[in-house]
N, C-alpha and C positions, 0 to 999 in steps of 0.2 A: 232748288234741287238739293237733295239731302247729301251731305258729305259723309263718306265712310272713313272712319279712322281705325287703323289697326291697333288692336289692344296688345300690349306686351305679353309675351308667352310666360305663363307662370312656371316657375322652376318646380321640378318634382320634389316633393318633400322628402328630406332624408329620413331614414328610419331612426326612431328615437330610442330603440332598444340596443344600440351598439354597445359592445363591451370590449375591454382591453384584454389581449391574450396575456395571461399571467406569466408566460415564459419569455416570448420574444418582444412583447410590447406592441404588437400590431393591433390596429383597430379592426374588430370583427363586427361588420355591420348587421349581419343576420346570424347571430350565434346559435349554435345547437344547444337547446335547453339542457340536454343530458350532460353537457360539459360545464355547466355553470358551477362556480365555486365562490367562496367568500374568503378574503384574506384579511387578517387582523391588521389594523392600522393603529399604532400607539402614538399618542400625542407627545410632542416634545416636552421635556421636563421644564417647567418654569424656573428661571434663575433663582437659585437658593433653595429650591424644593428638594427634599430627600425622600428616598423610598422608605415608607413605613407600612406596617400592616394595616393601619387605619387610614392611610392616604394612598390608595393604589393609583397607578398611572392610568389616566383616562385613555380609553381606546374605542375604536369603532370598527366597522366592517365595510369592505368594499367588494362589490360583486364583480367577478372576472370570469374569463372563459379560457379556452384554448383554441387557437386557430387550427385549420386543417393540417398544416404542416407539423405543428408542434404536437397535435394529437396523434398523428401518424408516427412521429418519432417516439412518443411514449409507448405506443403499441408495439413498436419494434423493440424497445427495451424489454418489454414484458415477454416477447417471443424469445429473445436472447437468453433471458433468465430461465425460462422454461426449458431451453435446450442445454443450459449449463447450471444444473442444480447446486453444484459445489460453490459457485459464485454467489448464488442466492443464500446459501447457508452461511457463507463467510460474512455477509453483510446484514443478514437477518431482515427485520421488518423494514429497514430503510434501503434495501437493495434496489428496488425499482426507482426510488427518488435519486439515488446516487448514480445509477447507470444512465437515467434520463438526463441528469445534469452533465455527465461526461459527454453524452451524445449532443447535448445542447452546445457545449464548447466547440465540438466539431462543426455543428451547424453555424455558429458564429464565425468560425474560421473558413467557411465556404464549403465544407464537406457535409453534405446531407443526403439522405436517402441512399441511392445506389452509388453515390460518389464516395462513401466511406470505405477506406481500404479494408479489404477482407482480413488482412493480417492483423488488424486491430481488434477483431471481434470473433475470430474463428476458433479460439481455444479458451480454456479456463484461464490459463496464464495471461493471455492477451487481454481478456476482459478485466481481470484483476489489475493489470498494469494500467489499462485505460481508465478505470475508476480512480485509482490512486493518483494518476497524473492530471486528469482533466475534470473530475467531479467538482473540486473546489473552484476551478475556473468557471465552469458553467453555472454553478450555484450563485457565485458572486455577480454574474452578469444577468441573472433573472430579473425581469421587470418588477415582479412582486417584491423584490428586495430593495430596489432603488426607487421605484414609483416616480421616475422623472419623465418629462415629456418625451414622446417617441415620434409618432407619425408614420413610422415604417418599421418593418422587421428589424429588430436590434438597433433601432434608431436612438435609443436611450443610452447605448453603450459608448463610452468615450473612445477616441481613437487610440489612446494609450492602452486601455483595457483590451480592445480588440487586437492590438499588436501583441500584447502579452499572451492572448489566446493562441495566435498564430505561432508564436515562439514555442509555447508549450506543446503544440501539435507537432511542430518540426522536431523538437527534441524527442518526443515519444516515438515518432516514426523512425528516427535515427537509431534509438535504442533497440527497437524491435528488429532492426536490420543487422544489428551487431552479431558477430560470431563469437561464442565463448572461447576464451584462451586461458592458458595457465599463467597465473600471476604469483610470484614469490612474495613473501612478506616485505613490507617497506624496509629500506636499508637503515644503516646506522644514522644516528641523530647528528645534527649540526654541531652539537657541543662535544662530539667525539664519543658519546656513549655507544658501546657496541650492542647491536640488536641481532639476536640469533636468527638464523635463516630458515627456521622451520617452526611448526606449531610447538609450543613449549611442552605440551603433553603428548600428543600422538606423533609429533615429529614430521608430519607431512611437509613436503617442500613447496607445494603450490596449491592454489585453488583455481579450478577451472570456472571462470565467470566472464561475463561480458565486460569489455573495457570500462564502460561507464560505472560499473559496480565494483571495480577493483579496489578503489580507495576505501570503500566502506566494508568490503567483504571480510577483511582481517580484524575488524573491530578496533578497540582501543589498545594502546600500548600498556603492558602490565609488567610488574616486577615480581618475581617469585623466588622464595628461598628454596634451594634445591633439596635441603633436608626434609622439607614438607612433601616432596614428590618422589621420595625414595632414594635420594642421593646423599653423599657425605656433606657434612656442614662446610660451607665456604664463607669467607669473610663478607662477601657482598652478594646480594641477590642477582639473578640473571634477568635480563631485560628482553622482551619480545612480545609475540602475539599468540593468541589462542584461536584455533580455527572454529567455525560455527558449530560443528558437531560437538566438539569438546566444550564449547561455551554453554551449550544446553545442559550438559552434566554439571558444570560449575554452578550454573544458575540454580539448579535444584538442590545442590549441596551447600552452596554459600561461599566456598573458597576453593582455589585451585590446588587441592591437596590429594592425598591418596584415595579418600572416599570418592572424589570426583573422577579420578582415574579409573577406579574400579567400575563405576557406573558407565563411563564412556567405553571401556573395553568390552563390558557385557553388551552394551548397545551395538557395538561394532559387529559382534557375532549374532545379534538379533535377540538378546536375552535381557531380562531384568530380574532382580532378586525378589523372591516372594516376601510378602510382608511377614515380619516376625522372625526372619532368618538373618544371620550375619555370617559372612565367610572371611576366613583369614587368608588374604591374598597378599602376603608380604613380599612376594617375588615381583610384584608390579612396580614400575617406576616410570616417570615421565622422561621423554627424550632429552629434555634440558638438564637432567641429572647425570647424563653420560659425560665422559671426559671432555674437556674443552677441545674444540676442533673436530668433534664427530660430525660427519656429513649428515644432512637431513635425510629423512626417509622418502623414497619414491612413492610409497603408499603408507597409509596410517598404521602405526604400531609395528613396523617391521623390525624395530630394535628388540621386540619381545619374541619368545618362542611361540609363534602363533599355532603351530601344529599341536604342541603340548597343551596349550590353553583350550583349543577346540575339543580335544579328547576329554579334558577335565570338565568343561562346561556341559558336554553331552552326558557325562555320568551324573553331574549334579542335576541336570534336567530330569533324568530318570528317577532320581532320588527325591524329586519334588522341591529341591531348593531354588530352582530357577524356573521361569516360564517364558515362553516365546512372546515377544512384543506384539506380534500380529495375531496372537491367539484370541 
């Protein structure tokens, strides 16, 4: 009698064309050919070898793809940029890569697809903040950067780097939820140096900013000789801060003097001086040039006769000395 023996079932052959997702590191067993890409792999420099034009670093290429989730995320980034052209212009040709990297950081932190808070993507300002805060995080976590063993989505990312991503996301969400508030300049220094309580030029007493931005909003501490901003000579310079609007004018002129004040006052009224003209505006002076103890201004340049300046600038505009900034 013939004995029948059961043959072991053959395992189904795994596909041999599997590729790694260049973003999350997941193995894609049946990749979409339209998503195939190649990444450059540079060899490690041999010990003692230096870069020279006649001895380039050897490199190769590795074929990769994008998984469905990462492809959908990149498509979402393209849609957001199409809806927010100002963001695309701000970042130019790398806008898509940077926004995709920022969304990848959210993906790594557990926020993907519909789980991404709308407050992080619904305005130009929100998208710009998102890119600034998270694009470096997402770019550093990309598999094509590390090319370490994965086995699952983001499996190549260390627990420390994943924790950093979650922290960056929490910080960003907290900043977006902040309500702007008025913040006066930082107070006097620990060594007893008196710091004036308003912008040294326009005299404004506060900046309305988010609490997390307050420390940086006033910029760096500066010292100014009051004779250079329209005041009488004093033995010592004054110490304080210059608001962002006035800093723009100082940056264009070079020093916080009367030319910067003239430019800042004109900009306050929406004007700029036409090329080739020069105006004698000797009545202008910075707030810090006023007598010691003068209270800061509740609004910029209140220590000047703003009504008189408005009439003068209107006349100079009609005489073609000035032009509108938005013209």
